[in-house]
C-alpha positions in Angstrom: -35.4 58.2 0.1 -35.7 57.1 3.6 -36.2 59.3 6.3 -32.9 60.5 7.8 -31.1 60.0 5.0 -29.1 63.3 4.0 -30.3 64.6 0.7 -26.7 64.5 -0.9 -26.1 60.5 0.8 -25.3 58.8 -2.9 -25.4 55.4 -0.9 -29.4 54.7 -1.5 -30.7 54.2 -5.1 -34.0 55.5 -5.5 -37.0 53.1 -6.2 -37.5 53.1 -9.5 -39.9 51.0 -11.6 -42.4 50.0 -8.8 -46.2 50.0 -9.4 -48.1 52.4 -7.4 -49.3 50.4 -4.2 -53.0 49.2 -4.1 -55.6 49.5 -2.2 -56.3 47.7 1.2 -59.0 45.9 1.5 -59.4 48.4 4.8 -59.1 51.5 2.3 -62.4 53.7 2.2 -63.3 55.3 -0.7 -64.6 58.7 -0.1 -67.8 60.0 1.1 -70.2 61.7 -1.2 -69.7 65.0 -0.7 -70.2 68.3 -2.3 -70.9 72.5 -1.5 -72.2 75.3 -3.5 -71.8 79.0 -2.6 -75.1 80.7 -2.9 -76.6 84.5 -2.7 -77.8 85.6 0.3 -81.3 86.5 -1.2 -84.4 84.6 -1.2 -84.3 83.4 -4.3 -81.2 81.5 -3.5 -83.2 79.3 -1.0 -85.5 77.4 -4.1 -82.2 77.3 -6.0 -80.6 75.6 -3.0 -83.3 73.0 -2.9 -83.4 71.9 -6.5 -79.4 71.8 -6.1 -79.5 69.5 -2.9 -82.0 67.3 -4.4 -80.0 67.1 -7.7 -77.3 65.8 -5.7 -78.9 63.3 -3.5 -81.0 61.9 -6.6 -77.3 61.2 -8.2 -76.2 59.5 -5.0 -79.4 58.1 -3.5 -81.8 57.7 -6.8 -85.0 58.8 -7.8 -87.7 58.8 -5.0 -85.4 58.0 -2.1 -87.5 59.5 1.1 -84.6 60.8 2.5 -84.2 63.2 0.1 -87.4 65.1 0.5 -87.0 65.3 4.1 -83.6 66.6 3.6 -85.0 69.1 1.2 -87.7 70.6 3.6 -85.5 70.6 6.3 -82.6 72.8 4.0 -85.9 75.6 2.9 -86.4 76.2 6.7 -82.6 76.7 7.2 -81.5 78.2 4.2 -84.3 80.8 4.9 -83.0 81.3 8.4 -79.7 81.6 7.3 -81.0 84.4 4.4 -83.1 86.7 6.9 -81.0 86.4 9.7 -77.4 86.5 8.4 -75.2 89.4 7.3 -73.2 88.6 4.9 -73.5 89.0 1.2 -73.4 84.8 0.8 -74.3 81.4 2.3 -72.5 77.9 2.0 -74.6 75.3 1.6 -72.8 71.8 1.8 -73.4 67.8 2.2 -72.1 64.5 2.6 -73.6 61.4 2.4 -72.1 58.7 4.8 -73.3 54.7 5.5 -76.2 55.8 7.4 -77.2 59.7 7.2 -77.4 61.9 4.6 -75.4 65.6 6.3 -76.7 68.6 5.1 -74.8 72.0 6.8 -75.4 75.8 5.9 -73.0 78.3 7.6 -73.9 81.8 6.9 -71.9 85.2 8.8 -73.9 85.9 11.2 -73.8 90.0 13.3 -71.9 89.2 16.8 -74.9 90.3 18.3 -77.6 88.9 16.2 -79.8 86.1 17.4 -78.7 82.0 17.2 -80.8 79.6 16.3 -83.1 78.2 19.1 -85.7 75.8 19.1 -88.9 77.4 20.7 -92.8 77.0 20.8 -94.1 79.8 18.4 -97.3 81.7 19.8 -100.3 80.3 17.2 -100.6 84.0 15.6 -97.1 84.1 15.1 -95.5 85.0 11.8 -92.7 83.1 12.5 -90.8 80.9 15.0 -91.8 77.3 13.3 -88.7 76.7 11.1 -86.3 74.7 13.5 -89.8 72.7 14.6 -90.0 71.7 11.4 -86.4 71.0 11.1 -86.6 68.3 14.2 -89.5 67.0 12.2 -88.1 66.4 9.8 -84.5 65.0 10.6 -82.9 62.8 12.8 -81.0 65.4 14.7 -80.0 68.9 13.8 -77.6 71.0 15.9 -75.4 74.4 15.3 -71.9 76.1 16.5 -70.3 78.8 15.8 -67.3 79.0 13.7 -63.9 80.4 14.9 -64.6 83.5 12.4 -67.9 84.1 14.0 -70.1 82.5 11.6 -73.1 80.0 12.3 -73.2 76.5 10.8 -76.4 74.9 11.6 -76.4 71.1 10.8 -78.6 68.3 10.0 -78.8 64.7 9.8 -81.6 63.0 7.9 -81.8 59.1 8.1 -81.0 57.0 5.0 -82.4 53.6 6.1 
């Protein structure tokens, strides 16, 4: 049925017996991606690292240098999400593009809670080095606040 043809119009007959349309050369296959919801507990950092390593290895092959960089950066971002988020869970997602592995971690943030910021830590400080490490292992990182008030930190690791 064509757009604008009344449903009761019997002058047109439905197309039957035709093969499904074939993919054209300009069609792009879906990008490898995945996500997992983790409990907002410190034990989830190790699980998240193993999960991401497994997924990236499946797509990029064993011993791809981007995998180690992404897993190291994830460790810092996921730890921050668990330490500073107020929800029961965090969402870990990844997507592989032609040039990058993109990783995202989303946590429920307190409306008046801290937001990610890259700052220099004092020599004797116990914290404040996580995001500079993320910057060192990745091509770029950023954060955004979702319309629901959650904080999503994402980073990109170059594949080649």
